[in-house]
N, C-alpha and C positions, 0 to 999 in steps of 0.2 A: 422329327429329323432322322431318327433311327428307323422308324417304320418306313420312310421313304426309301432310305438306303437299302433296307432289307428287300423291298420289293424291287429295286433295281437289280440287286444281286441276284434274287430268283430269276428275274427276267433273263439276266445274262447267262445264268447257268442252264436255263431251259433252252436258250438260243443255241449254246454249244451243244446240249444233248441232242436237240432236234437236228441241227446241222450234222453231227456225227451219224446219227441214225438215217437221215435222208441221204448221206453220202454212201452208207452201207447198202440201203435200198437201191440206188442208183446202180451200184456196182453189181447188185444181184440182178437187177433188170437187163443191164447190158450183157451179163454172162448169159441170161436167159436168151435173150434176142439172139445173141451170136450162136448159141447153140441150135435155136430153130432154124435160123437162116442158113445155117451150115457155112459161115463165112470162114475164109481161110485163116483171119487173124485169131489167134488163141485167146480164149477169155480171160479176164483179170482174175487173179487170184484171190480169194477171200482171206481176211485176217484170220489167223488160226484162233481157237477159243481160248487158249492160254494167254492171248494178248488182250482180247476183248474183255474178258471177265474182269481182270484186275483194273482195267480203265473204267469200266461202269462201276466197280465198287468203290474206287476212289471218288469218282463223281458223286455217288451217293452219299459218301461220308461228307463232302463238301457241302451237299444240299442239306443234309440233316443239321450240320454245324451251323450253317447260315439260318437255317430256319429256327434253330434253338436260339441263337442269338437275336433274331428278329422277334421271336416270341418274348424273350426276356425284355427287349426294349418294348414292345406292345402290351406287356402285363399290366401297364398302369402305375408300376412303382416309380418311374420316372428315371431321369439321368443319375448315375452314380457320381456323387461328389465327394471331395476330401473335405473333412471339416476338423476343426480344432475346438475343443470345449473351453469355455470361460473358466478361468481358474482364479484362485487367490494367492496372494504372495507379496513380496517386497520388490520394489523396483528403484533405482537410483541412476540420475543422469549426471555424468561426468563431463566436465569443459577442459579440454585438453589445450594447451598453448605452450609457446615458448617465450623466454624473455631474457633479460640481462641482469647479472648479479650487480647490487649497487649498495654503498654503505649509506645507513641512515645518518651517521653522525661523522662528519668530516670536519677536521680541525686544522687551521693554519696557525703555525708557531711563528711569532716575530721575536726579532733580537731584543733583549732587554737593555742592551749596551751598545756603545760604539767601540768597537775593539777589533783587532786582528784575530782570525780564527786559528785556533792551535790545531784542532782535530775535528774532522766532520765524518760521521758514521752514518749519515742520512744518505741511503742509495734507494732509488726509485725501484719499488717492487718487493725490497726486503721486509720480511715480517719483523715487527717489533713489539716488546712487552712493556706494560706499564711500568714507569721508572727507569727504563733502560737510558743511559746517556747517549745523546745523538751529536752534540756540538759542544766543545770546550772553547774557551777563549784565552788569549794573551792580555792579562790585565795591567800591564806596565804603565800605560798612558793614560788609564781611566781617570786617575785623581786630576792630572793637570788638564784634560780636556773638559772636565765637568765643573772647573772653579767658575766660570763665567755663567753657567746655568744656575748655579747656586745663587749668585748676585741677582740675577733675573728673577728667580723665584722669590727671593725676599721682597723685591720691589713690587711685583705682582700681587703678592698676598697683602702688602700694606695698602696698596691702592684699592683692593677690594674691601679691606676692613673700613677704610674712610667711607666709601660709597654705601656701605651697609649702615654705619652708624647714621649717616645723613638721611638714609631712607627710613630708619627706626624713629628719628625724631619727627619726620612728617607724618608717619602712620599715628604716633602719640597725638600729635596736635589735630588730626582729623577725627580720632577717637573722642577726644575731650569735646570738640564741636558738636558731637552727635549724642552726648550724653543727656543733654536737656530733652532732645526729642524723644529719646528712649524713655524717660520718666513719664512724659505725657504718654507716650503708647502704652506704658504699663498701667496708668490710671484708667485709660480707656478699656484696657483688657479686663481690669477688675468688673467694670460696668457691663461689659459685655458677659462675663461669666454669671454676673448677678441676673441679668436679663434671661440669659439661656436657661437658668434654673426655673424661672417663674414661667417662662415659656413652656418648658417640658411639664410642669405641674398642670398649667392651664390645657395643655393638650391632652394629658392624661383625663382630666375631668371633662374635656370636650368628648372624649372617646367613650367615656362612661355614659354621658347624656345621649349620645349617638346610639350606643347599644341598648340603652333603655327604651329609646323611642322606637328602635327596630324591634325589640321584643314585644312592645305594646302594639305594634301595628296591626297584627290579626285581629285583637279585641276592638280596635278602633274602626276597623273595616266592618266588623259585625254590628256595631252600634250605628254606624251611618247607614248600613243596610236596612237596619230595623227602622229607623226614622223614614227611610223611603218607603218601606212597606207600610207604616202607619199612615204616611201621606197619602199613599194609594186608596187606603181604607177611607180617609177623610173624603177623598175626591169622589170616589164612588158612591158614598152616602149623601154627599151634598147634592149629587145628580138626582138622587131618588128624592131628597126633600124638594129640590126645585121642580121636579116633574109634579109632585103631589101638590105643590103650592100653587102652581100654574093651574092645576085643575080645579081646586076648591076655593082659592083665594083664602079669605079669612073664615070661611064658613065650614070649619071642620067639624066632623061628627064628634060627639062626646067619647073620650078614650075609655073612660070607666065603663060607660054604657056598653061600648063595643067589646071590651074585655069580659064583660059579665055575661054576654050572650053565648049560648052554646054554640060550638063550631057550626053544627048544621044549620043554625039560624043566622050566622052572620053572613051580611051582603057584601057588595065591593066597597061600599063607603066604609064600613067597619074595617075591613081588611086594609084599606088605604091608610086610615087613620093610625092602625096598629103598626103597619110598615114605617109611617112616618116617624113615629115615636121610637121604634127600633133603630132606625137610622141616627136619630138624634143621640141616642144611647151610644152607638158605635163610635159616633165622631167624638164624644166626651170621652170615651176610653182611649181612643188613639190620641188625643191631645194630651191626655194625662201621661201615657207612655212616652210621648215625644218630649214633653216637659221633664220627665225624670231622666231621660237618656241624655239631653242636650249638654247638661253641665259636665258630663263625662267625655265629651269629645274635646280633644286637644289638637288644635290645628296651628299653624305657623312654623317658623324654623326652629331648630334645635338650638338651645342655649350653648354658645361655644366658651363659656367661662372666661371670656376676655381673650381668647387665644388669638385671634386674628390681629386685635389691637397691640398685644404685647410682641407679637412676631413682628410687626411692622417697625417697632421701636428698636427690636434686636438688630434688624437688617439696617437701619439708619446708623446705630452706634457702631456697628461692625465695620460699615464703610468707613466711618471716621478713624477707627483704631487702625484698619489697614493702611489708610493714607498716612498716618503718623508713623506707623511701624517701617513702611517702605522709605519715608524720608529719613528716619533714624539709621536705617540700614545701607542706605545709598552711600557709596565711597564718593569722595570729593575727586573732581576730574583731575587734579593735580596731586593727589595724596600718593606719595611715596613713589617708588619704582614699579615699572610694569612687570608682569611674569616673565616677559622675554628678557628684559634688562637683568632681572635676578639670575635667570637661567644662564645668561651670558657670563656673569660673575663666576658662577660656579664651574662652568665650562673652562674659563680662562684659569681657575685655580687648579683645576684638574690637570689641564695641559702643563701649566707651570710646574705641578709636582712631578708630572711624568718625564718632563724635560730636565728637571734639576734635582734628581734624586741625590741624596748625600753621597759623597764619595766613598764613604765606607760601605753603604748600601749597594753602589755601583760596583765595588770591587767584590763584595759578597756575591752578587749576582753573576758577574763574570765568572767567578772561581766556581760557582754553582753549575754553569754550563746550562744546557737546554736539554730536558728529558722529555720523553713521552708520557702522558698521564692516563694513556688507555692502550689496550691490546689493538693491533691493527696492522696495516701495510702502508708503507711510504708511498703516497700517492704522486707527490711532485717535490722538488728540490729547487729553491730559488737560485736564479743565476748570477753569479758573483763576478763582476768585471775584475776585481782584485780579491785578495784573500783578506779583506776586511769588511767585517759587518757593521752596519750602521743602525742606530737604535730605531726600532720600529720596522725594520726590513723584515719581509716575508722570507723565512728561512727553509721551512719545509712544511708539508702537509701529511697528515696522518688520516687515513681512512679507517674507521672503526671495523673490526671484525666480529665485535660482540653485538652490535646492532645492525643488521643487514637486511636487505629486501630484494625481490625480484620485480622488476619492472617489465610490464607486458602491455602489449596492445591489443584492444577489443574491437572486433567490427561492431558497428552501430546495430546491426541485426541481432547481435547477442546481447546487447546492453541490458534487456530485461531480465536475463539469466544470471546477471552478475550482481551480487548483493554484499555490500560490507559485512564482514563477520563470518563469510564462507570459509570452510576449512580446505587446505590443498596439501597434496603431497608433492614434494618437490625433488628433482633428480638433478645432480650435478656430476656428470661423470658416473662413477660406480657408486656415489653416496646419495643417500636419501634423507630428506629432511621433512619436518612438518611446519606448515605455514598458515597464516590467516590473512584474508583479504582485508586490508585496512583503508584503501582509498580507491575511489573511482571518479575520475575527472567527469566535469560536468559539460564538457565541450568536446566535439570531434574535430580533429585536425588532420589535414593531409599528411601522409607519411612520405618517405623519399620516392615511392613509386606513384605518388599522387592519389592514393586510396584514403578515403577518411578512416581514421581511427580513434579510439578513445583510450587515454592512458589510464593504467590501473597499476596498483602496488600491492604485493603480497609480502608480509613480514614473515622472515623465518624465524620460528619459535626456538629452535634448538641448533644455533650455528656451532661449528667447531673449527679446528684449525685447517680443515680440508676446504673450506668455503674459499672461493678465488673471486676477488672483486673484479668485475668486468667480464667474468666468463659467462657463457650460455648455460641456461637452466631451462628444464623441461617442468611444467606444473601440470598437474592433475587434480582438478577442484571439483568438488561435490556442489552442484547448483540446485538440485532438487531431489528429494527422496520421499517415497511414500511407503507405508508399511500396511500389511494385511489388506490389499486393495483388489479389486477385480483386474485381471490381466488377460490380454489377448496378444497373438503374434502381430507384429507391426505389419506384416505383409497383407493382413486381412482388411486393413482400413482403406476405404475409398474416399475420395474428396470430390466434391461438386461444387457449384456456385451456392448451393443451400447449406453447405457445411459438410461434416463427415459423416460417413455411415458404413454399415457392414451389412452383409447378407447372412441370414440365419435360415436354417431349415427347420419347419415346424408343421407337423402333421403332413409330412411329405411335400410341402410346398415350400419354395424360396421366398423369404420376406426380406425386404428392404427396411432396415432399422436406423434412424439417426442415432448418433452417440456423441456424448460430450467426453473430450479425452483429457489426461492429466500428464503426470509424469512419464517420459518415455526413454527407453533404453534401445540398444541397438536391435534387440529381438523382440522385446515385450513392450507394451504400452498400457498405461492404466485407463480404464474405462470409468468415469464418474457417474454416468447415468446413461440409460438406453439399454443394458444387458443385465442379465442376472447370472449367478454361477450356475455353470453346467449347460449353459445355452450353447448350441452347435453353430458354431460361426464357420461360413464357407471359406476354405483355404486351398482353393483349387485354381491354379493359374493357367489350366490347359483347356478350360470350357468357357464358353461365352455365357456369363451369368446373366439372367434376366429375372426381374421381379416377377413372381407369379408362376414360374416354371416349376414342374414337378420334378422331385429330386429324392435320392436316397442317400443317406449319410454314411460315409466311410471315414472312420476317425484316422487322421494322419498321425503317423508315428513320429515320435520326437527322437531327434539323434541324441548321442550321449552328450555332446555338447550343449544342445538347447536344454536337455534335461538337467544338467548340472546347473545351468544359468538360472533355470526355474527355481531351483532349491536356495539359491543365494542371491544377495543383492547383484544386480546387474548394471552395467554402465553404457553410455554413448560417448563417442569420441566427437567432440565438436571442436574444430580448429578454425582460427581466424585467418 
């Protein structure tokens, strides 16, 4: 690319110089012709030397410069490219978002009495302290208004006692009916335990027999192999005897005479009879070995010591015990009251007690008034149509400022970055707090703009009086962090359908290298594999980079900001 550009520049300069020289030559020729012809027109004036010489000098400098640059490009060193070296350090990814402050503990206070309100200090938005009196009552009519409730309570409790007594009698009768079945189950249980002990003992003996049989298996195999070997010897020698018998019938040469002859005088008959008697001897030896080994071989199943029979008895008796136990434990269909009926009695009693507290207790509660039992903010106050509260009426709600959280919405694309337990810094106005991610919903719902979002909650670890319920808060949460890892600038990363890659310069040639990436900040990104420390990664956005091109490395200078970020953990702003 550069050599072609150089040749074009040289050509242009040569054209300029040639045209200039030719123009000067034409001027000279015209002047010469006019002088020779004696024309009346005066000859063109030549440029003076003080003008031509500087022009030629400038052109010469340009030619030399272009030639030098072209030689630099054609020197074989390749295109100069800016590079960044692979370094090591720490990197941190930060997730930034905004949310709303909420109380984690909101309590509604209900009036304990029916009485006129003497004074109400509960005002929405006011901060309150634990123990602060918010509502006081006029207790004048409490005793008269609750006399009827006292009588109702007594009647309700008496009815409940009668029902519970009848239920107890029914249960006692059912328990007595089941006693006999329980005794039978206990007897069968004793038999089950006895058989279980026998089965365990038989099983242990059975395992011993199996272990002994398994230990003796190799020796048994050797004995059986020896019998087969001796049977083969008998078979071979039987064949020899049969062959000789077929040849001689009963007219065998005398063995003693054959054995007495010198070897050189023995004929075929002598040798045959000797071989015949040797075969007889081998067969006798083999039979003797077989007879000796056979009693040592133990075939057949291993003695189970009665385990299988005892186990079958145990299963039968256990089934009988189980049937008897279930019969003894099964409640009668009409035994006592159901759990729902008993729970109904308890609820009735509780309601009656709440409705009919003694006059003295009601008066005491009325005089005590209603106080907050935690630090917080008045979130709401019940609407009173008159200046009288009724028992059980919602009077006011306190939102705790001791346990507060920030509720945020997370894009589904960022779901994998948000993990319960992540630490966060929370900013509310000019105040900063520390927090912990405690909850991430498992469903994405559309927000008011129609975009799917996932709800999440961040607990504020160190709240104080400056926390404002319902106010906006900004959070900065660490979602990933890596220490002492390989780092490269984020801008050197390229992506294709095959994955992420970078260009490196090695031995004067650009190489494409696939990489596996990890934690990323705004300026740095972790390289898990594909590079090593001090590799020269191409970081030049002004040149068309191609795999295999020749290049020379020129290390890119870091700015003060980038240098500072390299020396300390860095972050990336990710907003939903």
